[in-house]
VOPAGU-2260 file (C-alpha; in pm, 1 decimal, decimal comma):
REM VOPAGU-2260
SITE   aa  ch    i         X         Y         Z
SITE  MET   A    0      -0,9      -9,6       1,0
SITE  ARG   A    1     283,5     236,6      92,2
SITE  GLY   A    2     455,9     161,3    -243,3
SITE  LEU   A    3     143,3     237,2    -441,2
SITE  LEU   A    4      95,6     567,9    -252,6
SITE  THR   A    5     457,2     662,9    -329,9
SITE  ALA   A    6     424,3     569,2    -702,3
SITE  ARG   A    7     101,2     782,9    -733,5
SITE  ALA   A    8     287,4    1065,8    -554,1
SITE  GLN   A    9     586,8    1042,1    -803,8
SITE  ALA   A   10     350,7    1056,5   -1093,3
SITE  LEU   A   11     169,7    1349,6    -958,4
SITE  ALA   A   12     508,6    1516,6    -863,6
SITE  ALA   A   13     619,0    1466,8   -1237,4
SITE  LEU   A   14     302,4    1634,3   -1366,2
SITE  LEU   A   15     351,6    1925,9   -1116,0
SITE  VAL   A   16     711,2    1962,3   -1252,0
SITE  VAL   A   17     577,3    1986,2   -1603,2
SITE  MET   A   18     326,3    2252,9   -1508,5
SITE  VAL   A   19     593,8    2455,6   -1327,8
SITE  SER   A   20     821,7    2426,8   -1619,2
SITE  LEU   A   21     554,5    2548,5   -1865,7
SITE  LEU   A   22     475,1    2853,0   -1631,3
SITE  ALA   A   23     850,7    2922,2   -1619,5
SITE  GLY   A   24     883,7    2908,4   -1985,1
SITE  LEU   A   25     609,4    3169,4   -2038,6
SITE  GLY   A   26     775,5    3381,6   -1773,3
SITE  VAL   A   27    1116,3    3360,4   -1939,9
SITE  ARG   A   28     947,1    3459,0   -2267,0
SITE  ALA   A   29     798,5    3771,6   -2093,7
SITE  GLY   A   30    1125,2    3863,4   -1922,7
SITE  VAL   A   31    1335,8    3843,7   -2242,7
SITE  ALA   A   32    1106,5    4060,6   -2431,1
SITE  TRP   A   33    1226,4    4357,0   -2219,2
SITE  VAL   A   34    1587,5    4320,6   -2313,5
SITE  ASP   A   35    1749,0    4605,6   -2545,3
SITE  ARG   A   36    1435,4    4801,5   -2545,3
SITE  PRO   A   37    1372,6    5145,9   -2377,3
SITE  PHE   A   38    1152,8    5145,2   -2063,1
SITE  PRO   A   39    1028,3    5421,2   -1824,0
SITE  GLY   A   40    1276,2    5336,6   -1551,1
SITE  PHE   A   41    1003,4    5177,1   -1339,9
SITE  PHE   A   42     751,7    4888,9   -1383,8
SITE  LEU   A   43     365,7    4911,1   -1407,1
SITE  LEU   A   44     118,8    4663,7   -1306,4
SITE  ALA   A   45    -194,3    4595,5   -1528,6
SITE  ASN   A   46    -385,9    4853,6   -1330,3
SITE  ARG   A   47    -115,8    5126,1   -1388,1
SITE  VAL   A   48      10,4    5106,1   -1031,2
SITE  VAL   A   49     386,3    5141,7   -1002,1
SITE  ALA   A   50     527,2    4821,9    -877,0
SITE  SER   A   51     748,3    4817,0    -568,5
SITE  VAL   A   52    1042,9    4680,7    -764,5
SITE  SER   A   53    1368,9    4862,3    -861,5
SITE  LEU   A   54    1751,3    4829,4    -907,5
SITE  PRO   A   55    1991,9    5092,6    -764,3
SITE  SER   A   56    2054,0    5222,5   -1121,7
SITE  TRP   A   57    1685,4    5294,3   -1189,6
SITE  PRO   A   58    1555,9    5652,8   -1146,6
SITE  VAL   A   59    1274,9    5534,4    -931,9
SITE  ALA   A   60    1519,4    5401,1    -667,7
SITE  GLU   A   61    1563,8    5759,6    -558,6
SITE  GLN   A   62    1186,4    5853,2    -583,3
SITE  ARG   A   63    1029,6    5580,7    -359,1
SITE  GLU   A   64     719,2    5793,5    -313,8
SITE  LEU   A   65     624,5    5669,5    -666,2
SITE  PHE   A   66     586,8    5305,1    -542,4
SITE  GLN   A   67     219,7    5203,9    -539,7
SITE  ALA   A   68     114,2    5539,3    -702,6
SITE  THR   A   69    -118,7    5521,2   -1005,0
SITE  LEU   A   70      13,5    5653,1   -1333,9
SITE  VAL   A   71    -266,7    5867,5   -1503,1
SITE  ALA   A   72     -92,4    6073,6   -1758,8
SITE  VAL   A   73     224,4    6085,8   -1998,4
SITE  ASP   A   74     338,6    6421,4   -2129,2
SITE  GLY   A   75      10,1    6563,8   -2011,3
SITE  THR   A   76    -203,1    6312,6   -2212,2
SITE  PRO   A   77    -429,9    6081,8   -2003,6
SITE  ILE   A   78    -354,5    5715,5   -2048,1
SITE  ALA   A   79    -586,4    5409,4   -1988,6
SITE  THR   A   80    -348,4    5102,5   -1988,1
SITE  ALA   A   81      16,4    5012,7   -1900,3
SITE  ALA   A   82      68,1    4893,8   -2245,9
SITE  GLU   A   83       1,5    5239,1   -2369,9
SITE  VAL   A   84     275,2    5381,8   -2163,7
SITE  TYR   A   85     526,0    5117,8   -2270,4
SITE  ALA   A   86     444,1    5186,8   -2629,7
SITE  ARG   A   87     487,2    5560,1   -2596,9
SITE  VAL   A   88     828,5    5520,0   -2419,1
SITE  ARG   A   89     952,1    5258,7   -2667,3
SITE  ALA   A   90     877,5    5490,4   -2958,8
SITE  LEU   A   91    1137,0    5742,3   -2815,7
SITE  PRO   A   92    1513,9    5700,6   -2812,5
SITE  ALA   A   93    1655,4    5580,9   -2465,5
SITE  GLY   A   94    1743,9    5874,4   -2248,8
SITE  THR   A   95    1448,4    6086,1   -2361,0
SITE  PRO   A   96    1291,8    6291,6   -2065,5
SITE  VAL   A   97     924,6    6206,6   -2022,2
SITE  VAL   A   98     681,3    6387,3   -1787,6
SITE  TYR   A   99     465,6    6149,2   -1592,9
SITE  THR   A  100     161,9    6247,1   -1371,5
SITE  PHE   A  101      95,0    6008,8   -1079,3
SITE  GLU   A  102    -182,8    6000,0    -826,5
SITE  ARG   A  103    -138,3    5878,3    -474,6
SITE  ARG   A  104    -406,7    5905,4    -210,4
SITE  GLY   A  105    -583,4    6173,2    -388,6
SITE  ALA   A  106    -275,0    6389,8    -441,5
SITE  ALA   A  107    -114,0    6443,1    -785,1
SITE  ILE   A  108     273,1    6384,6    -829,1
SITE  VAL   A  109     442,6    6510,3   -1144,9
SITE  ARG   A  110     787,3    6383,7   -1231,5
SITE  THR   A  111    1023,6    6412,3   -1526,2
SITE  ILE   A  112    1205,3    6070,5   -1566,7
SITE  ALA   A  113    1441,3    5997,3   -1856,5
SITE  SER   A  114    1380,7    5653,3   -2020,5
SITE  GLN   A  115    1655,2    5409,6   -2019,7
SITE  LEU   A  116    1753,0    5096,2   -2206,6
SITE  PHE   A  117    1667,8    4768,4   -2025,3
SITE  GLY   A  118    1974,4    4541,1   -2041,5
SITE  TRP   A  119    2060,2    4183,6   -1977,9
SITE  ARG   A  120    2200,7    4281,0   -1632,2
SITE  ASP   A  121    1866,5    4418,4   -1538,1
SITE  ALA   A  122    1688,1    4112,4   -1662,7
SITE  PHE   A  123    1932,8    3881,6   -1469,9
SITE  LEU   A  124    1887,0    4069,1   -1142,7
SITE  ILE   A  125    1498,2    4094,2   -1163,3
SITE  PHE   A  126    1370,0    3806,8   -1376,9
SITE  GLY   A  127    1673,0    3571,9   -1314,3
SITE  CYS   A  128    1602,3    3598,3    -938,2
SITE  TYR   A  129    1228,7    3526,1    -995,7
SITE  LEU   A  130    1321,2    3224,2   -1211,1
SITE  PHE   A  131    1572,4    3078,5    -963,2
SITE  ASN   A  132    1358,6    3109,3    -671,0
SITE  GLY   A  133    1047,6    2977,1    -862,4
SITE  PHE   A  134    1226,2    2671,7    -963,1
SITE  LEU   A  135    1400,1    2609,3    -632,5
SITE  PHE   A  136    1076,5    2653,0    -421,4
SITE  ALA   A  137     894,3    2415,6    -644,3
SITE  ALA   A  138    1177,6    2154,3    -642,6
SITE  ILE   A  139    1203,2    2174,3    -265,8
SITE  GLY   A  140     808,6    2138,0    -200,0
SITE  ILE   A  141     758,8    1856,6    -463,6
SITE  GLY   A  142    1067,1    1665,6    -395,7
SITE  VAL   A  143    1027,7    1634,5     -20,6
SITE  TRP   A  144     651,1    1554,7     -53,6
SITE  ALA   A  145     718,6    1287,4    -324,0
SITE  LEU   A  146     969,9    1122,3     -90,9
SITE  SER   A  147     712,7    1106,6     207,8
SITE  PRO   A  148     371,8    1165,3      68,5
SITE  GLY   A  149     198,4    1027,3     382,8
SITE  ARG   A  150     319,0    1293,9     638,9
SITE  ALA   A  151     131,8    1608,3     714,6
SITE  THR   A  152     445,6    1813,0     732,9
SITE  THR   A  153     537,0    1737,3     382,1
SITE  TRP   A  154     200,6    1843,8     253,6
SITE  ALA   A  155     233,1    2169,2     433,1
SITE  LEU   A  156     587,0    2214,6     264,5
SITE  LEU   A  157     436,1    2114,0     -80,4
SITE  GLY   A  158     193,7    2399,3     -34,0
SITE  VAL   A  159     470,1    2654,4      49,7
SITE  GLY   A  160     675,3    2528,3    -241,8
SITE  LEU   A  161     402,7    2558,1    -500,7
SITE  CYS   A  162     249,0    2885,1    -374,5
SITE  CYS   A  163     587,6    3058,1    -349,1
SITE  SER   A  164     690,7    2912,6    -694,0
SITE  THR   A  165     367,5    3035,9    -853,2
SITE  TYR   A  166     420,0    3377,3    -699,9
SITE  ALA   A  167     785,2    3411,1    -835,5
SITE  LEU   A  168     723,7    3273,0   -1171,7
SITE  THR   A  169     413,5    3479,1   -1252,3
SITE  GLY   A  170     604,7    3781,4   -1114,7
SITE  MET   A  171     816,8    3759,1   -1449,9
SITE  ASP   A  172     498,1    3842,6   -1632,7
SITE  LEU   A  173     359,1    4085,7   -1363,5
SITE  TYR   A  174     487,3    4408,2   -1544,2
SITE  ALA   A  175     396,9    4297,8   -1905,8
SITE  PRO   A  176     230,5    4141,8   -2081,0
SITE  HIS   A  177      13,1    4084,6   -1766,0
SITE  TRP   A  178    -112,3    3721,4   -1869,2
SITE  PHE   A  179    -101,2    3597,5   -1506,2
SITE  PHE   A  180    -166,9    3925,6   -1313,2
SITE  ARG   A  181    -480,4    3769,4   -1139,6
SITE  VAL   A  182    -290,7    3433,9   -1074,3
SITE  HIS   A  183      -9,7    3630,5    -922,4
SITE  ALA   A  184    -256,9    3825,2    -693,2
SITE  LEU   A  185    -417,1    3491,0    -596,1
SITE  ALA   A  186     -87,2    3344,3    -502,0
SITE  GLU   A  187       3,3    3657,5    -294,0
SITE  CYS   A  188    -328,8    3614,0     -94,0
SITE  PHE   A  189    -242,1    3247,7     -15,0
SITE  LEU   A  190     121,9    3315,0      80,7
SITE  PRO   A  191      32,0    3379,5     446,3
SITE  ALA   A  192    -189,3    3070,9     448,0
SITE  VAL   A  193      74,6    2823,4     343,2
SITE  PHE   A  194     323,0    2955,1     601,1
SITE  ILE   A  195      67,8    2933,5     874,8
SITE  HIS   A  196      -7,0    2580,1     757,4
SITE  LEU   A  197     351,6    2500,9     784,9
SITE  ALA   A  198     387,7    2651,2    1135,1
SITE  LEU   A  199     106,5    2423,8    1253,8
SITE  PHE   A  200     307,2    2109,5    1172,6
SITE  PHE   A  201     659,6    2207,1    1207,6
SITE  PRO   A  202     853,5    2135,8    1420,3
SITE  VAL   A  203     585,3    1950,0    1600,6
SITE  ARG   A  204     218,7    1872,3    1513,9
SITE  ARG   A  205     -19,9    2114,4    1686,1
SITE  THR   A  206    -357,7    2026,4    1545,0
SITE  SER   A  207    -548,5    1805,8    1297,7
SITE  VAL   A  208    -523,4    1844,9     926,3
SITE  ARG   A  209    -881,7    1961,0     881,1
SITE  ARG   A  210    -849,4    2224,5    1150,2
SITE  ALA   A  211    -518,1    2334,5    1007,7
SITE  ALA   A  212    -675,7    2375,4     663,3
SITE  ALA   A  213    -956,5    2579,9     802,3
SITE  VAL   A  214    -745,7    2812,0    1014,7
SITE  SER   A  215    -493,4    2868,9     731,6
SITE  TYR   A  216    -691,3    2875,0     409,8
SITE  LEU   A  217   -1029,9    3029,0     495,6
SITE  PRO   A  218    -903,6    3380,1     579,2
SITE  ALA   A  219    -688,4    3366,2     256,0
SITE  ALA   A  220    -985,1    3275,0      54,1
SITE  ALA   A  221   -1179,9    3572,5     193,3
SITE  LEU   A  222    -885,9    3794,9     115,2
SITE  ALA   A  223    -866,4    3665,2    -239,8
SITE  LEU   A  224   -1236,1    3754,1    -299,1
SITE  VAL   A  225   -1164,4    4111,9    -177,3
SITE  TYR   A  226    -854,2    4131,2    -381,8
SITE  GLU   A  227   -1045,7    4012,2    -693,9
SITE  HIS   A  228   -1289,3    4296,7    -673,7
SITE  ARG   A  229   -1013,3    4565,9    -603,7
SITE  LEU   A  230    -759,0    4465,7    -883,2
SITE  GLY   A  231    -920,8    4687,7   -1143,1
SITE  SER   A  232    -944,8    4975,3    -895,6
SITE  PRO   A  233    -608,6    5156,1    -881,4
SITE  ALA   A  234    -734,6    5384,0    -599,6
SITE  LEU   A  235    -822,7    5097,3    -377,5
SITE  TYR   A  236    -567,3    4843,3    -487,4
SITE  PRO   A  237    -264,2    4985,1    -280,6
SITE  GLY   A  238    -473,0    4955,3      51,0
SITE  VAL   A  239    -566,3    4590,6     -24,2
SITE  HIS   A  240    -202,4    4527,1    -125,6
SITE  ALA   A  241     -76,1    4676,8     203,2
SITE  PHE   A  242    -304,2    4465,3     405,0
SITE  ALA   A  243    -199,5    4146,0     219,9
SITE  THR   A  244     155,7    4250,8     292,2
SITE  LEU   A  245      88,2    4305,6     658,9
SITE  TYR   A  246     -81,7    3964,0     664,7
SITE  LEU   A  247     222,6    3799,9     520,6
SITE  ALA   A  248     442,4    3975,0     777,9
SITE  GLY   A  249     213,2    3850,2    1052,3
SITE  ALA   A  250     225,7    3500,6     919,4
SITE  GLY   A  251     605,6    3517,8     913,2
SITE  LEU   A  252     611,2    3629,2    1285,8
SITE  PHE   A  253     368,6    3331,3    1353,5
SITE  VAL   A  254     629,0    3092,8    1186,6
SITE  LEU   A  255     906,0    3243,7    1391,6
SITE  ALA   A  256     708,8    3209,3    1714,7
SITE  ALA   A  257     599,7    2853,8    1627,5
SITE  VAL   A  258     971,2    2755,7    1578,0
SITE  VAL   A  259    1077,7    2910,7    1916,1
SITE  ALA   A  260     789,7    2764,0    2104,5
SITE  GLY   A  261     865,2    2412,5    1951,1
SITE  TYR   A  262    1222,1    2440,6    2069,9
SITE  VAL   A  263    1132,4    2569,1    2421,4
SITE  ARG   A  264     847,0    2327,0    2491,6
SITE  ALA   A  265     959,4    2021,8    2313,0
SITE  ARG   A  266    1110,5    1742,5    2545,5
SITE  SER   A  267    1241,7    1545,6    2242,9
SITE  GLU   A  268    1605,2    1613,1    2158,9
SITE  LEU   A  269    1542,7    1521,2    1794,5
SITE  VAL   A  270    1282,3    1801,7    1765,6
SITE  ARG   A  271    1532,9    2046,8    1924,7
SITE  HIS   A  272    1789,7    1931,4    1660,9
SITE  ARG   A  273    1537,9    2003,1    1380,7
SITE  VAL   A  274    1472,7    2343,2    1512,3
SITE  ARG   A  275    1841,5    2414,7    1548,4
SITE  PHE   A  276    1894,5    2344,2    1186,5
SITE  ALA   A  277    1598,3    2551,9    1075,4
SITE  VAL   A  278    1723,2    2844,8    1282,9
SITE  LEU   A  279    2005,2    2891,6    1021,9
SITE  GLY   A  280    1735,0    2927,9     752,2
SITE  LEU   A  281    1534,3    3165,3     973,9
SITE  LEU   A  282    1837,6    3385,6    1040,6
SITE  VAL   A  283    1972,7    3412,6     686,2
SITE  ALA   A  284    1652,9    3393,5     473,8
SITE  PHE   A  285    1339,2    3460,2     668,8
SITE  VAL   A  286    1416,1    3741,9     909,3
SITE  TYR   A  287    1553,1    3968,7     629,0
SITE  PRO   A  288    1243,0    3939,8     406,7
SITE  LEU   A  289    1030,5    3987,8     722,2
SITE  LEU   A  290    1212,4    4327,7     800,0
SITE  ILE   A  291    1156,6    4426,4     430,2
SITE  LEU   A  292     785,1    4344,8     440,0
SITE  THR   A  293     733,4    4533,3     769,4
SITE  ALA   A  294     924,7    4839,0     631,0
SITE  SER   A  295     716,8    4828,9     323,1
SITE  VAL   A  296     392,1    4828,2     523,0
SITE  ILE   A  297     533,9    5117,3     749,4
SITE  GLU   A  298     648,0    5318,3     436,8
SITE  GLY   A  299     315,3    5259,8     256,4
SITE  GLY   A  300     469,7    5029,2     -12,8
SITE  ARG   A  301     763,1    5262,8     -86,1
SITE  VAL   A  302    1028,5    4989,2     -20,2
SITE  PRO   A  303    1129,8    4774,3    -323,0
SITE  ALA   A  304    1031,5    4417,3    -243,3
SITE  ASN   A  305    1227,8    4234,8    -501,9
SITE  VAL   A  306    1545,7    4237,8    -275,3
SITE  MET   A  307    1377,7    3960,2     -66,0
SITE  GLY   A  308    1440,0    3713,7    -341,6
SITE  PHE   A  309    1820,5    3686,6    -298,5
SITE  THR   A  310    1793,1    3488,2      32,1
SITE  ALA   A  311    1438,7    3364,8      63,5
SITE  PHE   A  312    1502,5    3029,0     -85,9
SITE  LEU   A  313    1733,3    2927,7     208,8
SITE  PHE   A  314    1427,9    2914,5     461,2
SITE  PRO   A  315    1238,5    2635,9     280,6
SITE  LEU   A  316    1571,2    2462,2     197,0
SITE  SER   A  317    1649,4    2432,6     565,7
SITE  ILE   A  318    1296,1    2333,7     663,5
SITE  ALA   A  319    1310,2    2063,8     384,5
SITE  TYR   A  320    1621,6    1910,7     515,1
SITE  ALA   A  321    1497,2    1914,7     865,3
SITE  VAL   A  322    1176,9    1743,7     761,8
SITE  HIS   A  323    1332,2    1484,7     539,5
SITE  LYS   A  324    1621,0    1388,5     767,0
SITE  ARG   A  325    1523,0    1175,4    1064,0
SITE  ASP   A  326    1858,8    1192,3    1237,0
SITE  LEU   A  327    2012,2    1539,2    1258,7
SITE  PHE   A  328    2245,4    1493,9    1554,6
SITE  GLU   A  329    2550,5    1509,8    1332,4
SITE  ILE   A  330    2487,1    1878,8    1241,0
SITE  ASP   A  331    2452,5    2006,6    1591,5
SITE  ALA   A  332    2815,3    2134,4    1606,7
SITE  LEU   A  333    2779,0    2305,5    1268,0
SITE  VAL   A  334    2457,6    2496,6    1374,5
SITE  GLN   A  335    2606,1    2605,1    1712,8
SITE  ARG   A  336    2925,6    2720,7    1535,8
SITE  GLY   A  337    2712,1    2920,5    1291,4
SITE  VAL   A  338    2503,8    3089,0    1555,2
SITE  TYR   A  339    2812,4    3161,8    1768,4
SITE  TYR   A  340    3009,2    3334,9    1486,7
SITE  ALA   A  341    2684,2    3508,2    1353,5
SITE  THR   A  342    2638,6    3652,9    1707,3
SITE  LEU   A  343    2993,7    3766,8    1740,4
SITE  SER   A  344    3000,2    3924,3    1393,1
SITE  GLY   A  345    2660,8    4106,6    1481,1
SITE  ILE   A  346    2804,0    4252,1    1799,8
SITE  VAL   A  347    3126,6    4374,9    1635,7
SITE  THR   A  348    2923,4    4536,6    1352,1
SITE  ALA   A  349    2665,9    4704,7    1586,7
SITE  VAL   A  350    2953,2    4845,3    1796,0
SITE  TYR   A  351    3125,6    4982,0    1493,3
SITE  LEU   A  352    2816,6    5139,6    1339,5
SITE  GLY   A  353    2736,6    5280,5    1693,9
SITE  LEU   A  354    3059,9    5448,5    1739,6
SITE  ALA   A  355    3051,5    5587,3    1386,5
SITE  ALA   A  356    2705,6    5723,5    1429,1
SITE  VAL   A  357    2792,7    5888,3    1764,4
SITE  ALA   A  358    3111,5    6035,7    1611,8
SITE  THR   A  359    2925,7    6160,3    1304,1
SITE  HIS   A  360    2586,3    6286,8    1444,3
SITE  VAL   A  361    2658,9    6363,6    1813,3
SITE  LEU   A  362    3029,4    6477,4    1822,2
SITE  HIS   A  363    3018,7    6604,0    1448,1
SITE  LEU   A  364    3351,8    6431,6    1357,2
SITE  SER   A  365    3252,2    6345,4    1004,9
SITE  PRO   A  366    3606,0    6251,7     877,0
SITE  LEU   A  367    3632,3    6008,6    1152,1
SITE  GLY   A  368    3449,7    5728,2     942,8
SITE  HIS   A  369    3729,5    5751,2     674,5
SITE  SER   A  370    4016,1    5775,4     912,6
SITE  SER   A  371    4262,5    5487,3     909,2
SITE  ALA   A  372    4372,9    5563,3    1271,1
SITE  PHE   A  373    4005,8    5521,2    1377,2
SITE  SER   A  374    3987,7    5188,9    1206,9
SITE  LEU   A  375    4314,0    5067,1    1340,6
SITE  ALA   A  376    4219,4    5182,1    1711,9
SITE  PHE   A  377    3882,1    4997,2    1662,3
SITE  THR   A  378    4054,8    4680,3    1552,1
SITE  LEU   A  379    4301,2    4681,9    1836,3
SITE  GLY   A  380    4008,8    4741,3    2076,2
SITE  VAL   A  381    3832,2    4448,3    1919,7
SITE  LEU   A  382    4131,6    4227,3    1973,4
SITE  LEU   A  383    4158,7    4326,6    2329,7
SITE  VAL   A  384    3799,6    4297,5    2431,0
SITE  LEU   A  385    3682,2    4009,2    2195,3
SITE  PRO   A  386    3822,6    3722,0    2421,3
SITE  TYR   A  387    3613,8    3828,6    2704,8
SITE  VAL   A  388    3307,1    3877,2    2488,8
SITE  ARG   A  389    3363,1    3554,3    2314,8
SITE  GLU   A  390    3354,2    3346,7    2646,9
SITE  ARG   A  391    3026,1    3496,1    2733,5
SITE  VAL   A  392    2868,6    3445,8    2388,5
SITE  GLN   A  393    2988,3    3084,2    2392,4
SITE  ARG   A  394    2837,8    3029,3    2736,3
SITE  LEU   A  395    2504,9    3174,8    2605,1
SITE  VAL   A  396    2508,0    2958,6    2293,3
SITE  ASP   A  397    2587,3    2653,0    2506,0
SITE  ILE   A  398    2294,8    2737,1    2732,8
SITE  ILE   A  399    2057,4    2768,9    2454,2
SITE  PHE   A  400    2164,5    2454,7    2261,3
SITE  GLY   A  401    2248,8    2236,6    2556,4
SITE  ARG   A  402    1987,6    2312,5    2814,2
SITE  GLN   A  403    1992,5    1960,7    2966,4
SITE  SER   A  404    2362,8    1892,8    3029,9
SITE  TYR   A  405    2473,3    1587,4    3204,5
SITE  ASP   A  406    2799,9    1397,3    3301,9
SITE  VAL   A  407    2798,2    1058,8    3119,5
SITE  GLN   A  408    3017,4     884,2    3385,1
SITE  GLU   A  409    2791,2    1018,0    3665,8
SITE  VAL   A  410    2474,7     892,8    3485,4
SITE  LEU   A  411    2630,8     548,9    3423,3
SITE  ALA   A  412    2752,8     522,6    3786,2
SITE  ALA   A  413    2402,9     611,7    3921,3
SITE  ALA   A  414    2229,7     359,3    3688,6
SITE  SER   A  415    2479,8      78,0    3774,8
SITE  THR   A  416    2419,7     143,5    4141,9
SITE  ALA   A  417    2046,4     148,9    4115,6
SITE  LEU   A  418    2035,9    -163,1    3896,5
SITE  GLY   A  419    2284,5    -346,7    4132,6
SITE  THR   A  420    2036,8    -306,0    4435,7
SITE  THR   A  421    1751,1    -510,4    4290,3
SITE  LEU   A  422    1666,7    -838,1    4125,1
SITE  ASN   A  423    1299,5    -751,5    4062,5
SITE  LEU   A  424    1217,8    -746,0    3684,9
SITE  ASP   A  425     960,3    -475,7    3724,8
SITE  GLU   A  426    1204,7    -250,6    3901,0
SITE  ILE   A  427    1474,2    -311,3    3647,6
SITE  LEU   A  428    1238,6    -227,3    3363,5
SITE  ARG   A  429    1134,7      89,8    3544,0
SITE  LEU   A  430    1501,0     195,3    3612,4
SITE  THR   A  431    1590,2     114,2    3247,1
SITE  LEU   A  432    1299,6     332,7    3121,0
SITE  ARG   A  433    1370,9     614,2    3346,9
SITE  PHE   A  434    1726,7     689,8    3296,5
SITE  PRO   A  435    1728,6     741,2    2903,7
SITE  GLY   A  436    1391,6     921,4    2923,2
SITE  ASP   A  437    1509,7    1169,4    3190,9
SITE  VAL   A  438    1870,3    1223,8    3060,8
SITE  LEU   A  439    1801,8    1245,2    2685,9
SITE  GLY   A  440    1449,6    1402,5    2724,1
SITE  LEU   A  441    1286,3    1132,1    2512,1
SITE  GLU   A  442     909,8    1160,3    2467,2
SITE  HIS   A  443     857,8     776,8    2421,1
SITE  VAL   A  444    1067,7     494,4    2550,5
SITE  THR   A  445     982,6     113,6    2500,8
SITE  MET   A  446    1153,9    -195,0    2634,4
SITE  PHE   A  447    1151,3    -523,5    2462,6
SITE  ILE   A  448    1253,0    -862,5    2623,2
SITE  ARG   A  449    1385,4   -1150,6    2425,8
SITE  THR   A  450    1175,9   -1480,7    2478,8
SITE  GLY   A  451    1166,8   -1799,8    2306,4
SITE  ASN   A  452     923,9   -1671,0    2028,6
SITE  GLY   A  453    1126,9   -1353,9    1963,5
SITE  PHE   A  454    1108,2   -1008,0    2126,7
SITE  GLU   A  455     800,6    -890,4    2311,9
SITE  GLU   A  456     708,6    -548,4    2441,7
SITE  ALA   A  457     773,2    -552,4    2826,4
SITE  ALA   A  458     723,5    -193,2    2933,3
SITE  ARG   A  459     654,0     153,1    2763,5
C-alpha cells in the first residue's frame, strides 16, 4: 500500500514539475521581451500602479514615493493602460525625458524621468532572481513531498513550495504582458496561509489536518475575494495590497514564534535538533524578508520588495532538510558554530556602526569614518575585548543549545548502582526506562525482552 502511494505521488510530482516548467517558460519569454528596449525606469502593473520593484541604477530607486502610486498621464496626455505607456516610451530614443503624472491618495505627483535601455543585467537581477526562486521553491516542495507523501508536514511544505513558486514565476509576467496578473494576486493572497499551515505542523504537530486547513486557508480565500474586486480599481488596490503584505508579515512572525515555542516546549532532543538546523534558514533567509515586508507596510509600499528574493530560498531549504532527515544529531556542532560566529559578527558590526554614528551625528566628527587611525584603534580594541565577549557568547550559546547537560560517567554510575540493588524485573524495567527518558529528554521509551518466540514488549 505504501509503495502504491509513493508511485502515485511520484507520478503527480512529475505532472507538477511539467506545469511549473511551462509556467517558467512563459515567464522567461515575458522577461526576455524587455531586453534591449527602452523602458520608463519603473514597472507598471496591469492597473497602472507602479510596482514596488527597482534596481539601484533605476531613477525610481531615488523616488520611492512613486511606488504604489497610479500613473494617470504621460506628457500631459491621459492614459488608460500600462501597455499604452510602454508603447509611448519605446517609440522614443533611450534617455528621452518624459513627464509623468501620478496620483497617490488623491494627491497628484508630477515627475520628469528619462527613459533608459533595459539590459541583460537588469533582466538577470530581476527576472533571473524570480526564475531561480520559482524553480527552487517548487523543487523543494515537490521533492520532499514525493519522498514522504504520507506525512502532514510534507503536505504543508508542498503548499509552501507551489505557492511561492507560482508567486515568483508569475512575477516575471507581472509588469508586461500581464497574462497572469490575477494568478499572481491569488498566490499573494495564499502566501500567508501556506506559511501558517507549515507552522502548525513544524517542528511539532499542533492540530488536526482539517482544523489546520480551516485556520490557514479560509481567511486567505476571503482575502482573495476582496482582492479580486479591487484589482481593477487603482485607487483601492494599494490599500488591499498593504493589508495582504501586513498579513504575510504576521504569518512570518507566527512561523518564527512556532519554531521558538517548539524548541522551548519540546522534550524530544530530535525536535530540538530539527529546530536548530531551521534556525540557520530563519536567520539568513526569513528574518531579512520579514524586515523588508514590515518596512514596506510602514512606508506605504515605498520599499522595493524584489530584494527579498536573493535569500528567501534558504528558509524552505533548511526546513526541507529538517523534515526529510530523521537523524540530525551530526549537524549540531555546525549549527552551534554558525550561531556563535553570527552573534559575534553582529556584536562587532553593531558596535562599529554605533561608534561611527555617535562620532558623526553627536560629536560632529564626519572625517572619523574615513580615518585609518580610527579603523586601526577599533581593530586593536576588538582584539583586546573580543576574548572576554567570546567566552560569554559561547556560554550563552551553550545554554541555548544544551539546556539539559549531564555527565556521562555520573549517569552510568548512578544507573549501575540502582540496577545493582535489585533483582526485581519490574524494578529493573522501570529504572531502564527512566534513565534514558530523563537524561536524553525522550518523549517515548519502549523496552523489549527476548523470549523463546522472539522479542516482546515489556514496558512503555
